[in-house]
Structures are given as structure tokens and as C-alpha cells.
PyMOL CGO cylinders between C-alpha atoms (Angstrom):
from pymol import cmd
from pymol.cgo import CYLINDER

trace = [
    CYLINDER, -90.34, 16.19, 16.64, -88.65, 16.49, 13.27, 0.3, 1, 1, 1, 1, 1, 1,
    CYLINDER, -88.65, 16.49, 13.27, -86.64, 13.52, 12.07, 0.3, 1, 1, 1, 1, 1, 1,
    CYLINDER, -86.64, 13.52, 12.07, -83.32, 15.44, 12.20, 0.3, 1, 1, 1, 1, 1, 1,
    CYLINDER, -83.32, 15.44, 12.20, -83.82, 16.79, 15.73, 0.3, 1, 1, 1, 1, 1, 1,
    CYLINDER, -83.82, 16.79, 15.73, -82.17, 15.27, 18.78, 0.3, 1, 1, 1, 1, 1, 1,
    CYLINDER, -82.17, 15.27, 18.78, -84.50, 14.06, 21.50, 0.3, 1, 1, 1, 1, 1, 1,
    CYLINDER, -84.50, 14.06, 21.50, -82.96, 13.59, 24.95, 0.3, 1, 1, 1, 1, 1, 1,
    CYLINDER, -82.96, 13.59, 24.95, -84.31, 10.36, 26.46, 0.3, 1, 1, 1, 1, 1, 1,
    CYLINDER, -84.31, 10.36, 26.46, -82.27, 10.08, 29.65, 0.3, 1, 1, 1, 1, 1, 1,
    CYLINDER, -82.27, 10.08, 29.65, -79.48, 11.92, 31.47, 0.3, 1, 1, 1, 1, 1, 1,
    CYLINDER, -79.48, 11.92, 31.47, -77.39, 10.11, 34.07, 0.3, 1, 1, 1, 1, 1, 1,
    CYLINDER, -77.39, 10.11, 34.07, -74.35, 11.08, 36.10, 0.3, 1, 1, 1, 1, 1, 1,
    CYLINDER, -74.35, 11.08, 36.10, -71.44, 8.79, 35.26, 0.3, 1, 1, 1, 1, 1, 1,
    CYLINDER, -71.44, 8.79, 35.26, -69.34, 9.86, 38.24, 0.3, 1, 1, 1, 1, 1, 1,
    CYLINDER, -69.34, 9.86, 38.24, -70.74, 8.61, 41.53, 0.3, 1, 1, 1, 1, 1, 1,
    CYLINDER, -70.74, 8.61, 41.53, -68.45, 11.13, 43.30, 0.3, 1, 1, 1, 1, 1, 1,
    CYLINDER, -68.45, 11.13, 43.30, -69.71, 14.15, 41.32, 0.3, 1, 1, 1, 1, 1, 1,
    CYLINDER, -69.71, 14.15, 41.32, -69.37, 17.33, 43.37, 0.3, 1, 1, 1, 1, 1, 1,
    CYLINDER, -69.37, 17.33, 43.37, -69.41, 20.79, 41.72, 0.3, 1, 1, 1, 1, 1, 1,
    CYLINDER, -69.41, 20.79, 41.72, -67.04, 22.10, 44.40, 0.3, 1, 1, 1, 1, 1, 1,
    CYLINDER, -67.04, 22.10, 44.40, -64.43, 19.52, 43.33, 0.3, 1, 1, 1, 1, 1, 1,
    CYLINDER, -64.43, 19.52, 43.33, -65.16, 19.50, 39.60, 0.3, 1, 1, 1, 1, 1, 1,
    CYLINDER, -65.16, 19.50, 39.60, -61.87, 20.94, 38.34, 0.3, 1, 1, 1, 1, 1, 1,
    CYLINDER, -61.87, 20.94, 38.34, -59.21, 18.69, 39.82, 0.3, 1, 1, 1, 1, 1, 1,
    CYLINDER, -59.21, 18.69, 39.82, -60.66, 17.20, 42.98, 0.3, 1, 1, 1, 1, 1, 1,
    CYLINDER, -60.66, 17.20, 42.98, -62.32, 14.11, 41.55, 0.3, 1, 1, 1, 1, 1, 1,
    CYLINDER, -62.32, 14.11, 41.55, -65.87, 15.48, 41.52, 0.3, 1, 1, 1, 1, 1, 1,
    CYLINDER, -65.87, 15.48, 41.52, -65.98, 15.84, 37.73, 0.3, 1, 1, 1, 1, 1, 1,
    CYLINDER, -65.98, 15.84, 37.73, -69.31, 16.21, 35.93, 0.3, 1, 1, 1, 1, 1, 1,
    CYLINDER, -69.31, 16.21, 35.93, -69.43, 13.16, 33.64, 0.3, 1, 1, 1, 1, 1, 1,
    CYLINDER, -69.43, 13.16, 33.64, -72.87, 13.02, 32.01, 0.3, 1, 1, 1, 1, 1, 1,
    CYLINDER, -72.87, 13.02, 32.01, -74.15, 10.01, 30.11, 0.3, 1, 1, 1, 1, 1, 1,
    CYLINDER, -74.15, 10.01, 30.11, -76.93, 11.11, 27.76, 0.3, 1, 1, 1, 1, 1, 1,
    CYLINDER, -76.93, 11.11, 27.76, -79.18, 8.67, 25.95, 0.3, 1, 1, 1, 1, 1, 1,
    CYLINDER, -79.18, 8.67, 25.95, -80.72, 10.35, 22.91, 0.3, 1, 1, 1, 1, 1, 1,
    CYLINDER, -80.72, 10.35, 22.91, -82.65, 9.67, 19.73, 0.3, 1, 1, 1, 1, 1, 1,
    CYLINDER, -82.65, 9.67, 19.73, -81.67, 11.10, 16.36, 0.3, 1, 1, 1, 1, 1, 1,
    CYLINDER, -81.67, 11.10, 16.36, -83.27, 10.16, 13.04, 0.3, 1, 1, 1, 1, 1, 1,
    CYLINDER, -83.27, 10.16, 13.04, -85.32, 7.56, 14.91, 0.3, 1, 1, 1, 1, 1, 1,
    CYLINDER, -85.32, 7.56, 14.91, -82.18, 5.78, 16.18, 0.3, 1, 1, 1, 1, 1, 1,
    CYLINDER, -82.18, 5.78, 16.18, -81.08, 5.73, 19.82, 0.3, 1, 1, 1, 1, 1, 1,
    CYLINDER, -81.08, 5.73, 19.82, -77.54, 6.60, 20.80, 0.3, 1, 1, 1, 1, 1, 1,
    CYLINDER, -77.54, 6.60, 20.80, -75.40, 7.45, 23.81, 0.3, 1, 1, 1, 1, 1, 1,
    CYLINDER, -75.40, 7.45, 23.81, -73.10, 10.42, 24.45, 0.3, 1, 1, 1, 1, 1, 1,
    CYLINDER, -73.10, 10.42, 24.45, -70.59, 9.94, 27.24, 0.3, 1, 1, 1, 1, 1, 1,
    CYLINDER, -70.59, 9.94, 27.24, -68.33, 12.58, 28.78, 0.3, 1, 1, 1, 1, 1, 1,
    CYLINDER, -68.33, 12.58, 28.78, -65.57, 11.10, 30.94, 0.3, 1, 1, 1, 1, 1, 1,
    CYLINDER, -65.57, 11.10, 30.94, -63.55, 14.32, 31.11, 0.3, 1, 1, 1, 1, 1, 1,
    CYLINDER, -63.55, 14.32, 31.11, -61.51, 15.04, 34.24, 0.3, 1, 1, 1, 1, 1, 1,
    CYLINDER, -61.51, 15.04, 34.24, -61.65, 18.78, 34.89, 0.3, 1, 1, 1, 1, 1, 1,
    CYLINDER, -61.65, 18.78, 34.89, -58.27, 20.47, 34.63, 0.3, 1, 1, 1, 1, 1, 1,
    CYLINDER, -58.27, 20.47, 34.63, -56.70, 17.19, 33.49, 0.3, 1, 1, 1, 1, 1, 1,
    CYLINDER, -56.70, 17.19, 33.49, -58.52, 17.31, 30.15, 0.3, 1, 1, 1, 1, 1, 1,
    CYLINDER, -58.52, 17.31, 30.15, -61.45, 16.18, 28.05, 0.3, 1, 1, 1, 1, 1, 1,
    CYLINDER, -61.45, 16.18, 28.05, -62.58, 12.76, 26.87, 0.3, 1, 1, 1, 1, 1, 1,
    CYLINDER, -62.58, 12.76, 26.87, -65.88, 12.35, 25.00, 0.3, 1, 1, 1, 1, 1, 1,
    CYLINDER, -65.88, 12.35, 25.00, -67.58, 9.70, 22.89, 0.3, 1, 1, 1, 1, 1, 1,
    CYLINDER, -67.58, 9.70, 22.89, -70.78, 9.06, 20.94, 0.3, 1, 1, 1, 1, 1, 1,
    CYLINDER, -70.78, 9.06, 20.94, -72.22, 5.71, 19.95, 0.3, 1, 1, 1, 1, 1, 1,
    CYLINDER, -72.22, 5.71, 19.95, -75.06, 5.90, 17.41, 0.3, 1, 1, 1, 1, 1, 1,
    CYLINDER, -75.06, 5.90, 17.41, -76.42, 3.68, 14.63, 0.3, 1, 1, 1, 1, 1, 1,
    CYLINDER, -76.42, 3.68, 14.63, -73.78, 1.01, 15.28, 0.3, 1, 1, 1, 1, 1, 1,
    CYLINDER, -73.78, 1.01, 15.28, -71.02, 3.60, 14.82, 0.3, 1, 1, 1, 1, 1, 1,
    CYLINDER, -71.02, 3.60, 14.82, -68.61, 5.17, 17.30, 0.3, 1, 1, 1, 1, 1, 1,
    CYLINDER, -68.61, 5.17, 17.30, -66.71, 8.45, 17.69, 0.3, 1, 1, 1, 1, 1, 1,
    CYLINDER, -66.71, 8.45, 17.69, -64.20, 9.51, 20.34, 0.3, 1, 1, 1, 1, 1, 1,
    CYLINDER, -64.20, 9.51, 20.34, -62.10, 12.61, 20.91, 0.3, 1, 1, 1, 1, 1, 1,
    CYLINDER, -62.10, 12.61, 20.91, -60.60, 14.84, 23.59, 0.3, 1, 1, 1, 1, 1, 1,
    CYLINDER, -60.60, 14.84, 23.59, -57.38, 16.17, 25.02, 0.3, 1, 1, 1, 1, 1, 1,
    CYLINDER, -57.38, 16.17, 25.02, -56.90, 13.03, 27.16, 0.3, 1, 1, 1, 1, 1, 1,
    CYLINDER, -56.90, 13.03, 27.16, -57.03, 10.77, 24.10, 0.3, 1, 1, 1, 1, 1, 1,
    CYLINDER, -57.03, 10.77, 24.10, -53.93, 10.48, 21.94, 0.3, 1, 1, 1, 1, 1, 1,
    CYLINDER, -53.93, 10.48, 21.94, -54.43, 12.38, 18.67, 0.3, 1, 1, 1, 1, 1, 1,
    CYLINDER, -54.43, 12.38, 18.67, -54.00, 9.21, 16.58, 0.3, 1, 1, 1, 1, 1, 1,
    CYLINDER, -54.00, 9.21, 16.58, -56.89, 7.67, 18.53, 0.3, 1, 1, 1, 1, 1, 1,
    CYLINDER, -56.89, 7.67, 18.53, -59.34, 10.49, 17.71, 0.3, 1, 1, 1, 1, 1, 1,
    CYLINDER, -59.34, 10.49, 17.71, -61.77, 9.11, 15.16, 0.3, 1, 1, 1, 1, 1, 1,
    CYLINDER, -61.77, 9.11, 15.16, -65.35, 8.98, 14.04, 0.3, 1, 1, 1, 1, 1, 1,
    CYLINDER, -65.35, 8.98, 14.04, -67.28, 6.38, 12.11, 0.3, 1, 1, 1, 1, 1, 1,
    CYLINDER, -67.28, 6.38, 12.11, -70.30, 8.70, 12.34, 0.3, 1, 1, 1, 1, 1, 1,
    CYLINDER, -70.30, 8.70, 12.34, -70.72, 11.07, 9.35, 0.3, 1, 1, 1, 1, 1, 1,
    CYLINDER, -70.72, 11.07, 9.35, -69.57, 14.57, 10.36, 0.3, 1, 1, 1, 1, 1, 1,
    CYLINDER, -69.57, 14.57, 10.36, -72.93, 16.21, 9.62, 0.3, 1, 1, 1, 1, 1, 1,
    CYLINDER, -72.93, 16.21, 9.62, -74.74, 13.69, 11.84, 0.3, 1, 1, 1, 1, 1, 1,
    CYLINDER, -74.74, 13.69, 11.84, -72.17, 13.96, 14.64, 0.3, 1, 1, 1, 1, 1, 1,
    CYLINDER, -72.17, 13.96, 14.64, -72.37, 17.76, 14.65, 0.3, 1, 1, 1, 1, 1, 1,
    CYLINDER, -72.37, 17.76, 14.65, -76.18, 17.67, 14.64, 0.3, 1, 1, 1, 1, 1, 1,
    CYLINDER, -76.18, 17.67, 14.64, -76.13, 15.27, 17.61, 0.3, 1, 1, 1, 1, 1, 1,
    CYLINDER, -76.13, 15.27, 17.61, -73.63, 17.36, 19.59, 0.3, 1, 1, 1, 1, 1, 1,
    CYLINDER, -73.63, 17.36, 19.59, -75.50, 20.58, 18.84, 0.3, 1, 1, 1, 1, 1, 1,
    CYLINDER, -75.50, 20.58, 18.84, -78.74, 18.98, 20.03, 0.3, 1, 1, 1, 1, 1, 1,
    CYLINDER, -78.74, 18.98, 20.03, -77.43, 17.77, 23.36, 0.3, 1, 1, 1, 1, 1, 1,
]
cmd.load_cgo(trace, "trace")
């Protein structure tokens, strides 16, 4: 593995009620929690989006945090993670 590649270490379902038939607005939303490694440092991507109600995503990596989505107020969208690293992580997931 190259140093700048993302390695997926673990994928968990964050929604104990996950059900593809109810994934849009019935409570069965797919909410993956992905533990990964990038540049030799472990991190976690979490998707707590709620189907038709909107998106809510976050990444924690190298002691830094980023969050964004349509369910998060615009003024609360932010990233401490350098943009090039965040994009590389998201593209690798």
C-alpha cells in the first residue's frame, strides 16, 4: 500500500434499525462507520444521514475533525483537515 492510499480497516453499521426498504424516510437509513488508515494514521468516517431528510457526515483523522451536510447548519460546516487530505480520504472510501 502506498502511503497516500486509504486502507479500509473496518466497516460497521451505525443504525441498528438499518433496512434498505425503509432507507429513504422510514428510519432504516444506511449509516456506515468506516475505520480507515491514511498516511499511516487511523481515522473514522461517520455518515449519520437520514434519507430524504438530508445528509450529515464527519471525518476524524490525525487529531482533526471535519463535518458537513444538509442537516448541519451552514455556519457549522468546517474542517480542520487539510482539503487535499480530506478529499483523498473521501475518494478512497
